[in-house]
C-alpha positions in Angstrom: -21.4 -49.9 2.1 -17.8 -51.0 2.6 -14.7 -51.2 0.4 -12.8 -54.5 0.3 -9.3 -54.9 -1.0 -8.0 -58.3 -2.2 -4.4 -59.5 -1.5 -3.7 -58.7 -5.2 -4.8 -55.1 -4.7 -8.2 -55.4 -6.4 -10.9 -53.2 -4.9 -14.6 -54.1 -4.6 -17.5 -52.1 -3.1 -19.8 -54.4 -1.1 -23.3 -53.9 0.4 -24.9 -55.9 3.2 -28.5 -57.1 3.3 -30.7 -59.9 4.5 -30.5 -63.1 2.6 -33.3 -63.7 0.1 -34.6 -66.8 -1.6 -33.0 -65.9 -5.0 -29.5 -66.1 -3.3 -29.7 -69.8 -2.8 -28.3 -70.8 -6.2 -25.2 -68.5 -5.8 -24.7 -69.7 -2.2 -24.6 -73.3 -3.4 -22.0 -72.3 -6.0 -19.7 -70.9 -3.2 -19.7 -74.1 -1.2 -16.4 -76.0 -1.3 -15.5 -79.4 0.1 -13.7 -77.6 2.9 -17.0 -75.8 3.7 -18.8 -79.1 3.9 -16.2 -80.5 6.3 -16.5 -77.5 8.6 -20.3 -77.2 8.7 -21.6 -80.6 7.4 -23.8 -81.4 4.4 -26.5 -78.7 4.6 -29.8 -78.2 3.0 -29.5 -74.5 2.2 -33.2 -73.9 1.8 -34.0 -75.7 5.1 -31.2 -73.8 6.9 -32.4 -70.4 5.7 -35.9 -71.3 6.7 -34.9 -72.0 10.3 -32.2 -69.3 10.6 -32.6 -66.4 13.0 -30.3 -64.2 11.0 -28.9 -64.6 7.5 -26.6 -62.0 5.9 -25.6 -61.6 2.3 -22.8 -59.4 0.9 -23.1 -58.3 -2.7 -21.2 -55.9 -5.0 -22.5 -53.1 -7.2 -23.3 -55.6 -9.9 -25.6 -57.6 -7.5 -23.1 -60.5 -7.5 -23.0 -62.5 -4.2 -19.7 -62.1 -2.5 -20.3 -63.8 0.8 -23.1 -65.2 3.0 -23.4 -66.3 6.6 -26.2 -67.9 8.5 -26.7 -67.7 12.3 -29.0 -69.5 14.7 -29.6 -69.5 18.4 -28.4 -73.0 19.1 -25.2 -75.0 18.2 -24.7 -76.3 14.6 -23.4 -79.7 15.5 -25.0 -82.3 17.8 -23.1 -81.3 21.0 -26.2 -80.1 22.9 -29.9 -80.0 22.7 -31.6 -77.0 21.2 -33.2 -76.0 24.5 -30.3 -76.8 26.8 -27.0 -75.6 25.4 -26.2 -72.9 28.0 -25.0 -75.3 30.7 -22.6 -77.0 28.3 -20.9 -73.7 27.4 -20.8 -72.5 30.9 -18.9 -75.6 31.9 -16.6 -75.1 29.0 -15.5 -71.6 30.0 -17.0 -69.9 33.0 -15.3 -66.6 32.0 -17.6 -66.3 29.0 -21.0 -65.2 30.4 -23.0 -66.5 27.4 -26.8 -66.5 27.6 -29.5 -66.9 25.0 -29.8 -63.2 24.9 -26.2 -62.4 24.0 -25.2 -65.4 21.9 -25.6 -66.7 18.3 -24.0 -69.6 16.5 -22.6 -69.5 13.0 -24.0 -72.4 11.0 -22.6 -71.5 7.6 -20.1 -69.1 6.0 -19.2 -69.0 2.3 -17.4 -66.3 0.3 -15.5 -65.5 -2.9 -12.0 -66.8 -2.2 -10.2 -63.6 -3.2 -12.2 -61.4 -0.7 -13.1 -64.0 1.9 -11.2 -62.3 4.8 -12.7 -58.9 4.3 -16.2 -60.3 3.7 -15.9 -62.3 7.0 -15.0 -59.3 9.0 -17.7 -57.2 7.4 -20.4 -59.8 8.1 -19.4 -60.2 11.7 -19.4 -56.4 12.2 -22.8 -56.2 10.6 -24.2 -58.9 12.9 -23.0 -57.2 16.0 -24.4 -53.9 14.7 -27.8 -55.4 13.9 -28.3 -57.3 17.2 -27.8 -54.8 20.0 -27.6 -57.3 22.8 -25.3 -59.7 21.0 -21.8 -60.2 22.6 -20.7 -63.6 21.4 -20.8 -65.5 18.2 -19.8 -69.2 18.5 -18.5 -71.5 15.8 -18.3 -75.3 16.4 -16.3 -77.5 14.0 -14.9 -81.0 14.2 -11.8 -81.2 16.4 -9.8 -82.6 13.5 -10.5 -79.6 11.3 -8.7 -76.2 11.3 -10.7 -73.0 10.6 -8.7 -72.1 7.6 -7.1 -68.7 6.8 -10.4 -66.8 6.8 -12.4 -67.7 9.9 -9.2 -67.8 12.0 -9.0 -64.1 11.7 -12.2 -63.5 13.7 -12.6 -66.6 15.9 -10.4 -67.9 18.7 -10.6 -71.4 20.2 -11.9 -71.8 23.8 -12.1 -75.6 24.2 -13.5 -78.9 23.2 -16.9 -80.5 23.8 -18.0 -84.1 23.1 -20.8 -85.1 20.7 -24.1 -86.4 22.1 -24.3 -89.3 19.7 -20.8 -90.6 19.1 -17.3 -90.4 20.5 -16.2 -87.5 18.3 -15.1 -84.2 19.9 -15.8 -80.7 18.5 -13.7 -77.6 18.9 -15.5 -74.5 20.1 -14.4 -71.1 18.8 -15.8 -67.7 19.9 -15.9 -64.2 18.4 -16.3 -61.2 20.8 -18.1 -58.0 20.2 -15.4 -55.8 21.5 -13.1 -56.8 18.7 -15.5 -55.6 15.9 -18.2 -53.2 17.1 -17.5 -52.4 20.8 -19.6 -50.7 23.3 -19.0 -46.9 23.5 -17.2 -45.2 26.4 -19.5 -42.6 27.9 -18.3 -39.7 30.1 -19.3 -36.1 31.2 -19.0 -33.6 28.4 -16.2 -31.0 28.3 -16.1 -27.7 26.4 -13.2 -29.1 24.4 -15.7 -31.6 22.8 -17.4 -28.8 21.0 -15.3 -28.9 17.8 -15.8 -32.7 17.5 -19.6 -32.5 18.1 -20.6 -29.6 15.9 -20.2 -31.3 12.5 -22.3 -34.2 13.7 -24.9 -31.8 15.2 -25.2 -29.7 12.1 -25.6 -32.8 10.0 -28.8 -33.5 11.9 -30.2 -30.0 12.6 -29.3 -26.4 11.8 -32.3 -24.7 13.3 -30.9 -24.7 16.9 -27.7 -23.1 15.6 -29.7 -20.4 13.8 -31.8 -19.8 16.9 -29.2 -19.9 19.7 -26.0 -19.1 17.9 -22.9 -20.9 16.8 -21.7 -21.8 20.4 -25.0 -23.2 21.5 -23.4 -26.6 22.4 -20.5 -25.0 24.3 -22.9 -22.9 26.4 -25.0 -26.0 27.1 -22.0 -27.9 28.3 -20.8 -25.0 30.5 -24.3 -24.7 32.1 -24.1 -28.1 33.8 -25.3 -28.3 37.4 -27.0 -30.8 39.7 -30.2 -30.7 37.6 -28.6 -30.4 34.1 -26.0 -32.7 32.7 -24.3 -33.2 29.4 -22.6 -36.4 28.4 -20.7 -37.6 25.4 -19.6 -41.0 24.0 -16.2 -41.2 22.5 -14.2 -43.5 20.2 -10.4 -43.3 20.5 -10.6 -40.0 22.3 -13.0 -38.3 19.8 -16.5 -37.5 20.8 -19.0 -39.1 18.4 -22.3 -38.5 20.3 -23.9 -36.1 22.7 -26.8 -36.2 25.2 -28.2 -33.4 27.4 -30.4 -34.5 30.3 -32.4 -32.5 32.8 -34.3 -33.4 36.0 -37.0 -30.7 35.6 -40.0 -32.3 34.0 -43.4 -30.7 33.4 -45.4 -33.5 34.9 -48.6 -31.5 35.1 -48.7 -31.2 31.3 -47.8 -34.8 30.8 -50.6 -36.0 33.2 -53.1 -34.0 31.1 -52.0 -35.4 27.8 -50.8 -38.9 28.3 -51.9 -42.0 30.1 -49.1 -42.5 32.7 -51.1 -44.6 35.1 -49.0 -47.7 34.2 -46.0 -45.8 35.5 -47.8 -44.3 38.5 -47.6 -40.9 36.8 -43.8 -40.9 36.9 -44.1 -40.1 40.6 -43.2 -41.8 43.9 -46.3 -43.4 45.4 -47.9 -41.2 48.1 -50.6 -41.9 50.6 -52.7 -38.9 49.3 -52.6 -40.0 45.6 -56.1 -39.9 44.1 -56.2 -42.8 41.6 -60.0 -43.3 41.3 -62.7 -40.9 40.3 -65.2 -39.8 43.0 -68.1 -42.2 43.5 -70.7 -39.8 42.2 -69.2 -40.2 38.7 -70.6 -43.2 36.9 -68.8 -44.7 34.0 -70.9 -46.4 31.4 -69.7 -48.6 28.6 -71.9 -48.0 25.6 -72.8 -50.9 23.3 -73.2 -50.9 19.6 -76.9 -50.8 19.9 -76.7 -47.6 21.8 -74.6 -46.2 19.0 -77.1 -47.2 16.4 -80.2 -45.7 18.2 -78.8 -42.4 19.2 -77.9 -40.0 16.4 -76.7 -37.4 18.9 -74.2 -39.8 20.6 -72.9 -40.9 17.2 -71.6 -37.4 16.6 -69.2 -37.5 19.5 -65.5 -38.3 19.0 -65.1 -41.9 20.3 -63.0 -44.9 19.9 -64.9 -47.7 18.2 -65.8 -50.4 20.7 -66.7 -53.0 18.1 -65.0 -56.2 17.0 -61.8 -55.6 18.8 -60.0 -52.8 20.7 -57.6 -50.6 18.8 -54.0 -51.5 19.1 -53.1 -48.5 21.3 -55.9 -49.4 23.6 -54.5 -52.9 23.7 -51.1 -51.5 24.7 -52.7 -49.4 27.4 -54.5 -52.4 28.8 -51.4 -54.5 28.5 -49.2 -52.0 30.3 -51.7 -51.4 33.1 -52.4 -55.0 33.7 -48.8 -56.2 33.8 -47.2 -53.4 35.8 -47.0 -55.7 38.8 -43.4 -56.7 39.0 -41.1 -53.8 38.4 -42.0 -50.3 39.5 -39.5 -49.1 42.1 -35.9 -48.3 41.1 -33.2 -50.9 41.4 -30.0 -50.2 43.0 -27.5 -48.4 40.8 -26.2 -50.5 38.0 -22.5 -50.3 37.1 -21.5 -49.3 33.6 -19.3 -52.4 33.2 -22.1 -54.9 33.9 -25.7 -54.0 33.7 -26.9 -57.4 34.9 -26.1 -57.2 38.6 -29.0 -56.6 40.9 -28.3 -55.7 44.5 -31.8 -55.1 45.8 -34.5 -57.0 43.9 -37.0 -56.5 46.7 -37.7 -53.0 45.4 -39.1 -54.4 42.2 -42.8 -54.6 43.4 -43.2 -52.1 46.2 -46.0 -50.0 44.5 -47.8 -52.6 42.3 -51.0 -52.2 44.2 -51.1 -48.5 43.3 -50.7 -49.4 39.7 -53.6 -51.8 39.7 -56.1 -49.1 40.7 -54.9 -46.9 37.8 -55.6 -49.8 35.4 -59.3 -49.9 36.1 -59.8 -46.2 35.6 -58.1 -46.0 32.2 -59.4 -49.3 31.0 -63.0 -48.2 31.4 -62.4 -44.8 30.0 -60.8 -46.1 26.8 -63.7 -48.3 26.0 -66.4 -45.7 26.7 -68.4 -44.4 23.8 -70.3 -41.4 25.2 -68.9 -40.5 28.6 -70.1 -37.4 30.3 -67.6 -34.5 30.0 -66.8 -34.4 33.7 -66.3 -38.2 34.0 -64.2 -38.7 30.9 -61.9 -35.8 31.9 -60.9 -37.4 35.2 -57.2 -37.8 35.6 -55.4 -39.4 38.5 -53.7 -37.0 40.9 -50.3 -37.8 42.1 -48.9 -36.2 45.2 -45.5 -37.8 45.3 -42.2 -36.3 44.1 -41.1 -36.7 40.5 -39.1 -39.8 39.7 -38.2 -38.9 36.1 -35.7 -37.0 34.1 -35.8 -36.0 30.5 -33.5 -36.0 27.5 -33.3 -32.5 26.1 -31.0 -33.0 23.2 -29.5 -36.1 21.7 -27.5 -36.8 18.5 -24.8 -39.4 17.5 -22.7 -40.2 14.5 -24.6 -42.5 12.2 -21.7 -44.9 12.2 -22.2 -45.6 15.9 -26.0 -45.1 16.2 -26.6 -48.7 16.9 -24.8 -48.3 20.3 -27.1 -45.3 21.4 -28.4 -47.2 24.4 -24.9 -47.2 25.9 -25.7 -43.6 27.1 -28.5 -44.8 29.4 -26.3 -46.6 31.9 -24.3 -43.5 32.6 -27.2 -41.0 32.7 -29.0 -43.1 35.3 -25.9 -42.9 37.4 -26.1 -39.1 37.3 -29.7 -39.2 38.6 -29.5 -42.0 41.2 -32.8 -41.0 42.7 -34.7 -41.2 39.4 -36.3 -44.3 37.9 -37.6 -43.1 34.6 -36.1 -41.4 31.6 -38.5 -39.7 29.2 -38.1 -38.2 25.8 -40.6 -36.5 23.5 -40.1 -36.4 19.7 -42.3 -34.9 16.9 -44.6 -37.3 15.1 -42.8 -37.1 11.8 -39.4 -37.9 13.3 -38.2 -41.3 12.2 -37.9 -43.7 15.1 -34.2 -43.8 15.8 -32.3 -46.6 17.5 -32.4 -45.1 21.0 -36.2 -44.9 21.4 -36.7 -48.3 20.0 -35.9 -49.6 23.5 -38.4 -47.1 25.1 -42.1 -47.6 25.7 -44.4 -45.3 23.7 -47.0 -43.8 26.0 -50.6 -43.9 24.9 -52.0 -40.3 24.6 -55.5 -39.4 25.8 -58.1 -38.9 23.2 -58.1 -35.1 23.7 -54.3 -34.7 23.5 -53.3 -32.0 21.1 -49.6 -32.1 21.6 -47.7 -32.6 18.3 -45.1 -34.9 19.9 -45.0 -38.6 21.1 -43.8 -39.4 24.6 -41.4 -42.3 25.3 -40.5 -43.8 28.7 -37.6 -46.0 29.8 -37.3 -47.5 33.2 -34.0 -48.1 35.0 -34.7 -51.8 35.3 -34.8 -52.0 31.5 -31.0 -51.9 31.6 -31.0 -55.4 33.2 -29.7 -58.1 30.9 -30.5 -61.0 33.3 -33.9 -61.7 31.7 -34.4 -65.5 31.5 -37.1 -67.3 29.6 -38.0 -70.8 30.8 -40.8 -73.3 31.1 -43.2 -72.6 33.9 -43.3 -74.6 37.2 -45.7 -74.9 40.0 -43.7 -72.5 42.0 -44.4 -69.7 39.5 -48.1 -69.6 40.3 -48.0 -66.8 42.9 -45.8 -64.6 40.7 -48.1 -65.2 37.7 -51.2 -64.4 39.8 -49.6 -61.1 40.9 -48.7 -60.3 37.3 -52.1 -60.9 35.6 -54.6 -60.3 38.4 -55.9 -57.2 36.7 -56.2 -58.6 33.2 -59.6 -59.6 31.8 -58.4 -63.1 30.8 -56.7 -63.6 34.2 -58.8 -66.7 35.0 -58.1 -68.3 31.7 -54.4 -67.7 32.0 -54.3 -69.2 35.5 -56.4 -72.2 34.4 -53.9 -72.9 31.5 -51.0 -72.6 33.9 -52.7 -75.1 36.3 -53.5 -77.5 33.4 -49.9 -77.3 32.2 -48.4 -78.1 35.6 -50.8 -81.0 36.1 -50.8 -82.7 32.7 -48.7 -80.8 30.1 -51.7 -81.0 27.7 -55.4 -80.2 27.4 -58.1 -82.7 28.3 -58.5 -83.3 24.5 -54.8 -84.2 24.2 -53.6 -81.0 22.6 -50.0 -80.4 23.8 -49.7 -77.3 26.0 -46.7 -75.2 26.9 -46.4 -72.3 29.3 -43.3 -70.1 29.4 -42.4 -67.4 32.0 -40.0 -64.5 31.7 -38.0 -64.0 34.9 -35.8 -61.0 36.1 -34.2 -60.9 39.5 -36.1 -64.0 40.5 -39.4 -62.3 39.7 -41.9 -63.3 37.1 -42.3 -60.4 34.6 -44.0 -62.2 31.8 -45.9 -65.3 30.8 -46.9 -66.9 27.4 -49.2 -69.8 26.7 -49.0 -71.7 23.5 -50.6 -74.9 22.1 -49.8 -76.9 19.0 -51.7 -75.5 16.0 -54.2 -78.2 15.2 -55.9 -76.4 12.2 -52.7 -75.9 10.2 -54.4 -77.3 7.0 -57.2 -74.8 7.4 -54.7 -71.9 7.9 -52.6 -72.9 4.9 -55.7 -73.0 2.6 -57.3 -69.8 3.9 -54.3 -67.5 4.5 -51.2 -66.6 2.5 -48.8 -67.9 5.1 -46.5 -69.0 2.3 -45.7 -65.4 1.8 -43.5 -65.8 4.9 -42.5 -69.5 5.0 -41.9 -72.5 2.8 -44.6 -74.7 4.3 -43.0 -78.0 3.3 -39.9 -77.3 5.4 -41.9 -77.1 8.7 -43.1 -80.2 10.6 -46.7 -80.2 11.8 -45.6 -80.1 15.4 -43.5 -77.1 14.7 -46.5 -74.8 14.3 -47.6 -73.2 17.5 -50.7 -71.3 18.5 -50.2 -68.3 20.8 -53.0 -67.9 23.3 -51.7 -65.5 25.9 -48.7 -63.2 26.0 -48.2 -60.9 28.9 -45.0 -58.9 29.5 -44.2 -56.1 32.0 -44.0 -52.9 29.9 -40.7 -52.0 31.5 -39.2 -55.0 29.6 -41.2 -54.5 26.4 -38.1 -54.1 24.4 -37.5 -57.8 25.1 -40.7 -58.9 23.4 -39.0 -60.2 20.3 -36.4 -62.0 22.5 -39.3 -63.6 24.4 -40.9 -64.8 21.2 -37.6 -66.1 19.9 -37.1 -68.1 23.1 -40.6 -69.5 22.9 -39.7 -70.9 19.4 -36.3 -72.3 20.6 -37.4 -73.8 23.9 -40.7 -75.1 22.5 -39.1 -76.6 19.4 -41.4 -74.5 17.2 -40.6 -72.7 14.0 -43.9 -70.7 13.6 -46.4 -69.0 15.8 -49.9 -68.0 14.9 -52.1 -65.5 16.8 -55.8 -65.0 15.7 -57.9 -61.9 16.4 -61.5 -63.0 16.6 -64.4 -60.5 16.1 -66.8 -59.8 19.0 -70.5 -60.0 19.0 -72.6 -57.2 20.3 -72.8 -58.6 23.8 -69.0 -58.4 23.9 -68.4 -62.1 24.1 -65.5 -63.4 22.0 -66.5 -65.9 19.4 -63.4 -68.0 19.9 -63.8 -71.4 21.5 -60.8 -70.6 23.7 -60.2 -67.1 25.2 -57.2 -65.2 23.8 -55.8 -62.2 25.7 -55.2 -58.9 24.0 -51.5 -58.4 23.6 -49.1 -55.7 22.7 -47.0 -58.4 21.1 -49.2 -57.8 18.0 -46.7 -55.1 17.1 -44.0 -57.7 16.6 -46.2 -60.1 14.5 -47.1 -59.7 10.9 -50.7 -59.7 9.7 -51.4 -62.5 7.1 -53.6 -61.7 4.1 -56.6 -64.1 3.7 -56.9 -66.1 0.5 -60.0 -65.9 -1.7 -61.8 -69.2 -1.5 -63.4 -71.3 -4.1 -67.0 -72.2 -3.4 -67.1 -75.9 -3.9 -70.3 -77.8 -4.7 -69.5 -80.4 -2.1 -72.5 -82.6 -2.8 -71.7 -82.9 -6.5 -68.0 -83.5 -6.0 -68.5 -86.4 -3.6 -65.3 -88.2 -2.9 -63.4 -85.6 -5.0 -64.3 -82.8 -2.6 -61.5 -81.2 -0.5 -61.0 -82.5 3.0 -63.2 -81.3 5.9 -60.2 -79.5 7.4 -60.1 -77.2 4.4 -63.8 -76.8 3.5 -65.2 -76.5 7.0 -67.2 -73.4 7.9 -65.0 -72.2 10.7 -65.2 -68.9 12.7 -63.6 -66.0 10.8 -60.6 -64.4 12.3 -57.7 -62.2 11.4 -54.4 -64.1 11.5 -51.1 -62.8 12.7 -47.8 -64.7 12.4 -44.1 -64.8 13.3 -41.4 -67.3 12.7 -37.7 -67.9 13.3 -36.7 -65.8 10.2 -38.6 -62.8 11.6 -37.3 -63.1 15.1 -34.4 -60.6 14.5 -35.9 -58.6 11.6 -36.9 -55.1 12.7 -39.9 -53.2 11.5 -39.7 -49.6 10.4 -42.1 -47.6 12.5 -44.0 -44.7 10.9 -45.4 -42.3 13.5 -46.9 -39.8 11.1 -50.6 -39.1 11.8 -52.4 -40.5 8.8 -56.1 -39.6 9.0 -58.6 -41.2 6.6 -62.0 -39.6 6.2 -64.8 -42.0 5.1 -65.2 -45.8 5.4 -65.8 -46.2 1.7 -64.3 -49.0 -0.3 -61.4 -46.8 -1.2 -60.8 -45.8 2.4 -60.9 -49.4 3.6 -58.6 -50.5 0.8 -56.1 -47.8 1.6 -56.0 -48.8 5.3 -55.7 -52.4 4.4 -52.7 -51.7 2.2 -50.9 -49.9 5.0 -51.8 -52.5 7.7 -50.6 -55.5 5.6 -47.1 -54.0 4.9 -45.1 -56.6 6.8 -42.0 -54.5 7.1 -43.7 -51.3 8.2 -45.6 -50.4 11.4 -48.0 -47.5 11.1 -48.7 -46.4 14.7 -51.0 -43.5 14.0 -53.7 -44.6 11.7 -57.1 -42.9 12.2 -60.4 -43.4 10.5 -63.1 -40.8 10.7 -66.5 -42.2 9.9 -70.1 -41.4 10.8 -70.7 -45.0 11.9 -67.2 -46.3 12.4 -65.9 -49.4 10.6 -68.3 -51.4 8.5 -69.0 -55.1 8.9 -71.3 -55.0 12.0 -73.9 -57.4 10.5 -76.8 -55.1 11.3 -79.0 -56.5 8.5 -80.1 -59.9 7.3 -79.6 -61.1 3.8 -83.1 -60.1 2.7 -82.9 -56.7 4.3 -79.5 -56.0 2.5 -81.4 -55.9 -0.8 -82.1 -52.3 0.0 -78.4 -51.6 -0.9 -76.5 -52.1 -4.1 -73.7 -54.6 -3.6 -70.4 -53.7 -5.3 -68.8 -57.0 -4.0 -65.6 -55.2 -2.8 -65.9 -56.1 0.9 -68.4 -58.2 2.8 -68.7 -58.9 6.5 -66.4 -61.8 6.4 -63.7 -59.7 4.7 -63.8 -57.2 7.5 -63.5 -60.0 10.1 -60.5 -61.4 8.2 -58.7 -58.0 8.2 -59.6 -56.8 11.7 -58.7 -53.2 10.9 -59.9 -52.2 14.3 -56.8 -53.9 15.8 -54.5 -51.4 14.0 -56.7 -48.3 13.3 -58.1 -45.8 15.7 -61.7 -45.1 14.8 -63.4 -41.7 15.4 -67.2 -42.2 15.2 -68.2 -38.7 14.0 -68.9 -36.6 11.0 -66.3 -34.3 9.5 -67.6 -30.7 9.4 -64.5 -28.6 8.4 -60.8 -28.8 7.5 -58.2 -26.4 8.8 -55.3 -27.0 6.4 -53.1 -24.3 7.9 -53.3 -25.9 11.4 -53.4 -29.4 9.8 -56.5 -30.5 11.7 -60.0 -31.8 10.9 -63.0 -30.5 12.8 -65.6 -33.1 13.6 -69.1 -32.5 14.9 -68.4 -28.8 14.8 -66.5 -28.8 18.1 -63.7 -31.4 18.3 -60.5 -31.5 16.3 -58.4 -34.4 15.0 -54.8 -33.5 14.1 -53.2 -35.0 11.0 -49.9 -35.0 9.1 -51.4 -36.7 6.0 -55.2 -36.4 5.2 -56.9 -38.9 2.9 -60.4 -37.9 1.8 -62.3 -40.9 0.4 -65.9 -40.4 1.5 -67.3 -42.5 -1.4 -70.4 -41.9 -3.4 -73.3 -40.8 -1.3 -77.0 -40.4 -2.2 -78.3 -36.9 -1.6 -81.7 -35.5 -0.7 -83.2 -34.3 -4.0 -83.8 -30.6 -4.3 -87.4 -29.6 -5.1 -87.8 -27.7 -8.3 -90.4 -25.3 -6.7 -92.5 -25.1 -9.9 -96.3 -24.5 -9.9 -97.8 -27.9 -10.6 -101.1 -26.3 -11.4 -99.6 -25.2 -14.7 -98.9 -28.8 -15.7 -95.3 -28.1 -16.8 -93.3 -30.7 -18.7 -89.8 -32.0 -17.8 -88.3 -29.8 -20.6 -89.9 -26.7 -19.1 -88.5 -27.4 -15.6 -85.0 -26.2 -15.0 -82.9 -28.6 -12.9 -79.3 -28.2 -11.9 -77.1 -30.9 -10.4 -75.3 -28.2 -8.4 -78.4 -27.3 -6.4 -78.4 -28.7 -2.8 -81.4 -29.0 -0.5 -80.7 -27.4 2.9 -84.1 -27.3 4.4 -85.7 -29.7 6.9 -85.8 -33.3 5.7 -89.2 -35.0 5.9 -89.4 -37.8 8.5 -90.5 -40.3 5.9 -87.6 -39.5 3.5 -84.5 -41.7 3.7 -81.2 -41.8 1.8 -79.9 -45.3 2.0 -76.1 -45.1 1.8 -75.2 -47.8 4.3 -76.6 -50.4 6.7 -77.2 -47.8 9.4 -79.5 -45.8 7.1 -81.4 -49.0 6.2 -81.8 -50.0 9.8 -83.2 -46.5 10.6 -85.6 -46.7 7.7 -86.8 -50.2 8.7 -87.4 -49.0 12.2 -89.4 -46.1 11.0 -91.5 -48.3 8.7 -92.2 -50.7 11.5 -93.3 -47.9 13.8 -95.3 -45.8 11.4 -96.7 -47.9 8.6 -100.2 -49.3 8.6 -100.1 -53.1 8.5 -102.9 -55.5 7.5 -103.8 -56.0 11.2 -104.2 -52.3 11.7 -106.7 -52.2 8.7 -108.9 -54.9 10.2 -109.2 -52.9 13.5 -110.6 -49.8 11.7 -114.4 -49.1 11.7 -116.4 -50.6 8.8 -117.1 -47.2 7.2 -113.4 -46.2 7.3 -112.6 -49.5 5.6 -115.1 -48.7 2.8 -117.6 -51.5 3.8 
């Protein structure tokens, strides 16, 4: 919220938000002839559909005051979409513009009376929303002036010619430091106490009540070589505080969190034990083992069915891609974080990390590991290479610049490579930790906090996304050699370098992410050839206007690998894929798996942590067409074909700079009933929210395993809420951790659920939806020799049978119960063949 004052003294309170579809009519009404001369004749719907960022200002009456649209390439035809950097570097070498730190204004309109104030407010909002943004360019015809509004924020830097005619265009630039500058960070002084306390008390009063009124001053005075306190200041006033310490309890962290991707936050040592002893055997249990063993099904396990849970995906992704950046870079100066003096240190310990990958990857997929095997943890003998953040707070007005602290604190610990911070589950994800990597906890972790890690190399701003070349092959091999789809990725890279398309003619593109001349990421996309099927079977028009996207602008993401140190650049990587590949949309399917573990997809897709940055697309209910009766009136084969079912995930240019709100609260759902599945489905398909701690406790895990045939399913009553195909189209196992066990108790005081009478699952919110279940009938225990009638027999619905259940008695609540009953019948019933083999007298002959 901001207050604008017009030249005539009128005051208007304005609010800033993302542009929505209903704003288009008002935007068109604000366009003047001068606007058309500056920006050209624009199709507003098409422009907003392809924009990376669109900002709208409105007043308290919801009236549109101003709107601006920004894209990641120039607005006039002065350079191609994928190659504008060289043009601007030649224009002014003093402006270090890159795709990471640059946007282009394609449209600005405003109410005339408040246009200057609206322009400044929008520019400030853009710099606040995009942390790495430093330059906003505006290109206009050289014969045009900017007018009295835009001239207040833009300054001219030169002229560039058009690619299609002899006309020249003037280039203007707006710098971050004039509107939302980086913060100055320095060591804290006792005099900062009075400035910091109001901010501190706004966030937390518990520490003051516990340690006293001068807690901060004592913390600042206690600084030494292992403890430091730093502040950020604006115009000499401290507006933020951070306390860091080099003493870290690594022993506790190694027990609770999977730190193998980061080599345990230790320096590699020759005596490190990264693999379990050979006498331990690790077994990966299949679904059939789960079905046949009632004892094993009572253990707390992660469900290994259609797909791996999202946190397991992250764990695999981190371990498999930790090949390029592990050792610390040389110190980075606070003025420029992009300079690298010693890039050779980037991959000194990658071989150590690979061994850690195999251990954790197998453990995370195991269903019933022996206690001694599953409890194995790597042992690190090297010195600690991490420091921790003990206390951090900052004025909300400057919260978007929280990452400015990191440059300075890494200088204080020049021998440390990692910064870690732990926060309670219910703490909203603030701006600082959005650039950190969340560490995957072990299954038996009972800590009530999440751990986040940031590597020194994450400060580098020299990341570059480009099309792959033949020279990238060694770097890609090193990056992906421990990934399961390694062979498929390398084959796609080879195919791209040889032909740029598949043997069937499908266009193929491979992009690599490069830092300090090392490959730290790779992505493989193809043109989406089944876009008609996707449009008819999924609600993609919840996110795009389909008619404004060309067929060749739809891309299919097959592989995405990025070093976890640079994971905060994932959205930038995806945005660059769209720009360089001339795409506007990307689709990523998650196929179910059969029991043998083979993916049903005709082409292999790698598991990717980029799933966090995509949005799941709801499937559409389909009409069952009588194709034979319809004849030529039947829908096309692309729409009506019986294709493999998959869950669809999506991103587009509009979503490339739109953040998701992360909810770390532990939400535990007990029971895989229709209500439980529907509840999880509702949370998963919230496109603007990311629930990172969803857990389902169910005796048999998620439904939809196709254990029974159509005839055998007649054992069960069908409520038509969800079928197997519905479960495949949702792929809840990609987002939900599944505990295959039976809840036996609830400890509400400790906020934990007891399963299988021995293990506990912590929760912040507990949802009980076990569904209706058939129960074993309780015998009436009457004397049947007296021939009593039903009226004479007392029967209470509150009675429960607690004795031994006969072996030939089954309660059929789900497919697993039916499968067990069928197995018993096949093994114990007398068939017609058995009767023929009996003696004649026993057969009554």
